[in-house]
N, C-alpha and C positions, 0 to 999 in steps of 0.2 A: 669604303671603296671609292669615295668621291675623289680622294687624292692619290689613288693607286697609280703607279707608273705602268706603262705598257708591259714592261718585263714582269712586274708582279702580277698583273692581270693574266698574262699568258701562263705564268707559273701556276696560278691557282687552277686554270683550266686543265693544264697537263697533269697536275696532281690528282684531280678528280678522275683522270684516266690512268692513274697509277704509274705515271712516269716519274722516275726517281732522279736524283742528282747524277748517279752513275749513268743512267740512261741518256741524260742530256750531254754528258761527256762523250758518250759513244756517237751521238748525233753530230757533235762538233768535230769528231775525228773524220766522219764521212764528209762533212763540209770542207775540212782541210784537204782531204783527198781530191775533192772536186776542184779546189783552188790549185793544187799541184798539177792536175791534168791540164787545166787551162793555161797555167804558167808555162808548162812544157810545150804547148802549142806554138807559142810565140805569135808573131804578127801583131795586128792592131787590136784584135778582139781578145786575145789571150790575157794580157795584163788587166784589161778592164773587167772581164768576167771573173778572173781569178781574184781580183780585189773585192768583187761583190761577195764571193764565197768567203773571203777572209772576214768581211763584215758580218756574214752569217755566223762564223765561228765566235766572234765577239758577242753577238746577240745571244748565242747559246750560253755563253758564260754569264751574261747578265741575268738570263732567266734562271739558270742554275743557282746563282747567288740569292735570288729572290725566293727560292723554294723554302718551305719550312723544313725543319730537321726531320730526317727519316733515318735510314740506316747510316750510321756514322762509325761503324766498327773499323778497326785498323786495316782489315783486308780491303774494304770498300775505299777507304782513303788512299791506300797504296795504289789501287786500280785507277782512281781518278787522277792521281799525280802522274803515274806512268803514261796514261793515255794523253794527258796534257803535254807531256814531253814528246810523245810519239808523233802527235799531229804537227808539231813544229818541224821535226825532222822530215816528215813527208813533204811539207811545203818547201823546205830547203832543197830536197831532191828534185822537185818539180822546177824550181828556179834554175838549178844546175842543168837539167835537161833542156830547158828553154834557152839557156845561154849557149849550150853546145849546138842546138839547132840554128841559132842565130850566127854561128861562126865565131863566137868570142873565145879567144885563146885563154887557156888556163882556167876554164870554168870550174872544174872539179877542185882545183887548188884553192880558188876563192871560197868555194863551199866548205872545204875542209878547214880553212882559216876561220870562217864564221863559226863553225861548230866548236873549234878549239877555244875561240874567244868566249863563246857562250858557256862552255864547260868551266872555264876559269872563273867567269862571272858568277855562275851558280854555286860553285864550290866555295868561293870566298864569302858570298852573302849568307849561305847556309851555315858556314863555320862561325861567322860573326854573330848570327842570331841564335845559335844553339844555346840552350840554358846551361848554367854552371852546374858542375857535378856536385851532388850532395855529399856531405862528409860521410866517410865510411869507417868501419873498424870500431875500435874501442871508444873513440871520441864520440861518434854518432850514437853508440849504444849508451854511453854515460850521460849524454845530453837529452836522450829521449825520455819521455814519461814512462812509468812502469806499465801503464795500460797499453801504450804504443808498442813497447818491447814485447809484451805478451802477444799482441796481435800480429807481430812480425814473425813469430815462431822461431824455429831453430835457425833458419837462414838469415834472420835479421841481425844476429850478433856478428856475422861475418861480412856485413855490408851488402848482402844480396836483397833487393827489394822483394816484398811479399808479392806473390802472383795475384793478378786481378781475376775477378769472376769472369766466366766465359763471355758474357754479354756486355761487360763493362768497357766502355771506350775511354780513351785517354784524352781529356780536354786539351792538354798541352800539345799532343800530336795533332789534334784537330786544328788548333790555332796555327801551327806551323805549316801544315799542308794546305789548308783551305783559306787561311787568313782569318783574322778576328775582327775585321771591320764590318760595318754595316749592321743590319737588323739582327742577323744570326749571331754575330759576335757579341752584341749587347745582351741578347737573350742568354747566351752561355755564361757570360761574366756575371750577370745578375743571378742566374741559377746557382752558381758556385758561392755567391755571397749571401744567398738566402733572401733576396728581395725581388720585387717586381721590376722588370725592365722598363726604362723610361722610353716612351714613344718618341720616334724620330720626328723632327719638325718637317712639315710638308715641303717647305722650300729650302731645306738645309743644303748647303753647298760645301764643297771641300775648300779648306783654307789654301791660300797661295803657297805657304811653305810646304804643306803636305803634298800639294800638286807638283811642286818643283822637285820634291824628294822622289815622287813616283816616276817622274820623267828622268831624273838623274839615275835612278836605279835600273832604268831600261827594262821594265817588266815585259812580259809576253804581249799584252795588248799594245804597248808602245812599239815593240818590235814588229808586230803585224801591221801597224799603221805605217811604220817606216817602209816596210816592204811594199805596201800598196802604193804609197806616194812615189817611191823611187822607180818602181816598175812602170808606172803610168807616165812619168815624166822622162825617165832615162831608160835604163836597161837592167837586167839581172846583176851585171857586174857591179854597178853602182849600189844596188841593194845589198850585196854582200859586203862591199866596202863600208856602207853605212852601219851594217850590223857589227862589223869588227870595231869601228870607231865608237859606236854606242856602248858596246860591252867594255871597251877600254875606259871610257869615261865613267861608267858605273863602278868599275873596280877602283879607279883613281879616287872618285868621290867617296867611296866607302873607306878607303885607306886614309884619306885626309880627315874624314869625319871621325874615324877611330883615333887618329893622332890627337885631334882637338879634345876628344873626351878624356884621353889619358892626361893631357896637360891640365885640364880643368880639375881632374881628380887630385 
């Protein structure tokens, strides 16, 4: 515990009080609602207090990622993902209301443009990171081991995967929805490979290429940071323009990176 980060320390305290990852996500939605209310107020204090609430949202995410594994079934993962998207939409609505209160023309149009750019960015990145489809039909049945074909049952021969037990979660779905980086990701990978996870170095830092990729992909923490800075320095319209430009850069960098990978292959 000597090298524990503040987020990990808070996570352990909350876990002893039976707070789960889904519970932290619900708290972050309330913090996003507070940010939206203050952004809608406008004035000098609105952007400042709203940015503080956005920082609280990111703190909730850090605490949630530091929590140990608890319930990770598909329903819980879906709930966490949907609430993570909902809180961003709430913040956008607060920004639009604040822009209307400030007399900015076309506030809702800028908000709609930001939502469309975000939807395009999310759809492209999810499609690029989706796993390849497994072979189906006779080829899959012919290449599978006899024991595997028997375990698949009647549906295995027609390319339908065997159903999972009721409490069995999908590690691939977990990785796609919550990310596989950090201590939790190392633990899950090590568990699948049948070995003990390697402890993280106390002073480990993210490499510059990884950090650049995170900024270029314009993830939700980066978007919240952009909202906080632009609303403090300028106004909600500049925040929406920044969101549109950032999502456009994310889509372009993903397409350029995909093209480079194809050429190298």
